[in-house]
C-alpha positions in Angstrom: -26.0 77.2 32.7 -26.7 80.9 32.0 -29.6 80.0 30.0 -31.3 78.6 33.0 -31.3 82.2 34.5 -33.4 83.5 31.7 -33.2 85.6 28.5 -31.7 88.8 30.2 -28.9 86.8 31.7 -28.2 85.0 28.7 -28.1 88.2 26.5 -25.8 90.0 29.0 -23.5 87.0 29.0 -23.6 86.9 25.3 -22.7 90.5 25.0 -19.6 90.0 27.4 -18.7 86.8 25.5 -18.5 88.9 22.2 -16.4 91.5 23.8 -14.2 88.9 25.1 -13.7 87.3 21.8 -12.6 90.6 20.3 -9.9 91.0 23.0 -9.0 87.4 22.6 -8.1 88.0 19.0 -5.8 90.8 19.9 -4.1 88.6 22.6 -3.9 85.8 20.2 -2.2 87.8 17.5 0.5 88.5 20.0 0.4 84.9 21.2 1.2 83.7 17.8 4.3 85.9 17.7 5.4 84.4 21.1 5.0 80.8 19.6 7.1 81.8 16.5 9.9 83.5 18.6 10.0 80.7 21.2 10.1 78.1 18.4 13.0 79.9 16.9 15.1 80.1 20.1 14.0 76.6 21.2 15.4 75.3 17.9 18.7 77.0 18.7 18.6 75.6 22.2 18.9 79.1 23.6 16.9 78.7 26.9 17.7 82.3 28.1 16.0 83.9 25.0 13.1 81.4 25.2 12.5 82.7 28.9 13.1 86.3 27.7 10.5 85.8 25.0 7.9 84.4 27.2 8.5 87.0 29.7 8.3 90.0 27.2 5.2 88.3 25.7 3.4 88.2 29.1 4.4 91.8 29.9 3.0 92.9 26.4 -0.2 90.9 27.0 -0.7 92.8 30.5 0.0 96.1 28.8 -2.6 95.2 26.1 -5.0 94.2 28.8 -4.6 97.5 30.6 -5.2 99.3 27.3 -8.2 97.2 26.1 -9.6 96.8 29.6 -9.2 100.6 30.3 -10.9 101.4 26.9 -13.8 99.0 27.8 -14.0 100.5 31.3 -14.2 104.1 29.9 -17.0 103.0 27.5 -18.8 100.8 30.2 -22.0 102.8 30.1 -22.4 102.4 26.3 -21.4 98.8 25.7 -24.9 97.3 26.3 -26.5 99.8 23.9 -24.1 98.7 21.1 -25.8 95.3 21.1 -29.4 95.9 22.4 -32.1 98.4 23.2 -32.9 96.7 26.3 -31.9 98.7 29.4 -32.2 95.5 31.7 -29.5 93.8 29.6 -27.2 96.9 29.5 -27.5 97.2 33.3 -26.7 93.5 33.7 -23.7 93.8 31.4 -22.3 96.4 33.9 -22.5 93.8 36.7 -20.1 91.5 34.6 -17.3 93.9 34.1 -15.4 93.1 37.2 -15.5 89.4 36.4 -14.5 90.3 32.7 -11.4 92.1 33.8 -10.4 89.2 36.0 -11.2 87.0 33.1 -9.0 89.0 30.8 -6.0 88.6 32.9 -6.3 84.8 32.8 -7.0 84.8 29.3 -3.8 86.9 28.4 -1.8 84.7 30.6 -3.2 81.4 29.2 -2.7 82.5 25.6 1.0 83.6 26.3 1.9 80.4 28.0 -0.1 78.1 25.6 1.7 79.5 22.7 5.1 79.3 24.3 4.3 75.6 25.0 3.4 75.3 21.3 6.7 76.8 20.4 8.4 74.2 22.3 6.3 71.4 20.9 5.1 70.5 24.4 1.3 70.6 23.5 0.3 67.3 25.3 0.5 69.0 28.7 -1.8 71.6 27.5 -4.5 69.0 26.7 -4.4 67.8 30.3 -4.3 71.4 31.7 -7.3 72.4 29.6 -9.3 69.3 30.6 -8.8 69.8 34.3 -9.3 73.7 33.9 -12.4 73.6 32.0 -14.2 70.4 32.9 -13.0 69.6 36.4 -12.6 73.2 37.7 -14.9 75.5 35.5 -18.2 73.6 35.2 -18.5 72.7 38.9 -17.3 76.2 40.0 -19.8 77.8 37.5 -22.7 75.8 39.0 -21.5 76.5 42.6 -20.9 80.1 42.2 -23.9 80.7 40.2 -26.6 78.8 42.0 -25.8 77.8 45.6 -23.9 81.0 46.1 -26.7 82.9 44.3 -24.1 85.0 42.2 -26.1 84.0 39.1 -24.5 85.3 35.8 -21.6 87.0 37.7 -20.8 83.7 39.4 -20.8 81.8 36.2 -18.6 84.3 34.5 -16.2 84.3 37.5 -15.8 80.5 37.1 -14.5 81.0 33.6 -11.6 83.0 35.2 -10.9 80.2 37.7 -10.7 77.7 34.8 -8.3 80.0 33.0 -6.1 80.5 36.0 
């Protein structure tokens, strides 16, 4: 849908998606640790430590989000220039920072809980949750926020956050 808005919107969205993929990898590394620890305690039928692992993982995810998000916020005026010479793209990237920070919280939370479910072998529920989140919620919300609400790229990016939450 972002492509319908033109090349500037698409390039700006791609910049933020690339940055998001970088932070995702950091979160996913911690999420893998949550899966391993959850699996270990789940195998021992130690429910208290399973809960403790998931809670500690979420706290660490939020801490990482603050550190990574704070770094991105401090470098916000330079991020667009790392990817393009276009001042239009760079200024549009700045408008996507608030939705990006909201998105990051949902991404970190999703990674923590999804990996906890993997550690307990409860993966079928994730498939249905992902289907509802991304197909039923995200796509219509992206269209609605982006076009009828006239939020354009910002609205489409916000819809990703809705799908994650």
